[in-house]
C-alpha positions in Angstrom: 58.1 5.7 -3.8 61.0 4.6 -5.8 60.6 2.4 -9.8 61.9 -0.9 -7.6 59.3 -0.7 -5.1 56.5 0.0 -7.9 57.7 -2.6 -9.9 58.0 -5.1 -6.8 53.9 -4.2 -6.0 52.8 -4.6 -9.9 54.8 -8.2 -9.6 52.6 -8.7 -6.5 49.4 -8.0 -8.2 50.0 -9.3 -11.0 50.4 -12.8 -9.5 47.4 -12.1 -7.1 45.2 -11.6 -10.0 46.1 -14.6 -11.6 45.7 -16.3 -8.5 42.0 -14.7 -8.5 41.1 -15.0 -11.9 41.8 -18.5 -11.9 40.2 -19.2 -8.5 36.9 -17.2 -10.4 37.0 -19.6 -13.3 37.4 -22.4 -11.5 34.2 -21.6 -9.4 32.4 -20.8 -12.8 32.9 -24.2 -14.0 31.5 -25.6 -10.2 28.3 -23.5 -10.6 27.6 -24.7 -14.3 28.4 -28.4 -13.5 26.0 -28.0 -10.6 23.6 -26.7 -12.5 23.3 -23.8 -10.5 21.6 -20.4 -12.3 22.2 -19.7 -15.7 24.9 -22.5 -17.1 25.4 -20.7 -20.0 26.6 -17.7 -18.1 28.4 -19.3 -16.1 30.6 -21.1 -18.6 31.0 -17.5 -20.7 32.7 -16.2 -17.4 34.7 -19.2 -16.5 36.1 -18.5 -20.0 36.5 -14.9 -19.6 38.4 -15.8 -16.1 40.8 -17.7 -17.8 41.8 -15.3 -20.4 42.0 -13.0 -17.8 44.1 -15.1 -16.1 46.4 -15.8 -18.9 46.6 -11.9 -19.6 47.7 -11.2 -16.1 50.2 -14.3 -15.9 51.8 -12.3 -19.5 51.9 -9.1 -17.4 53.8 -11.1 -14.3 56.1 -12.4 -16.5 56.6 -9.0 -17.3 57.5 -7.9 -13.6 59.4 -10.4 -12.7 62.0 -9.9 -15.4 62.0 -6.2 -14.2 62.4 -7.3 -10.5 65.2 -9.6 -10.3 65.3 -9.7 -6.7 61.7 -11.4 -7.4 63.7 -14.3 -10.2 65.9 -14.7 -7.2 64.0 -15.5 -4.4 61.9 -18.5 -6.2 65.4 -19.9 -7.4 
């Protein structure tokens, strides 16, 4: 696999992980508001997923810089 393909796959993966972490955080917040299970644990997990989303978003931005084709399509 060449470098461009690897970078494109990494780019896609980072964007997908941002979405997955944001969805997980939202779901933990919903569970906490509903009082399901350990509310404090849900809130801690929601915060953790939000931080993971921030990190993945930064990695996605870096991957975007290395994959011009991705940037061109989204412009």
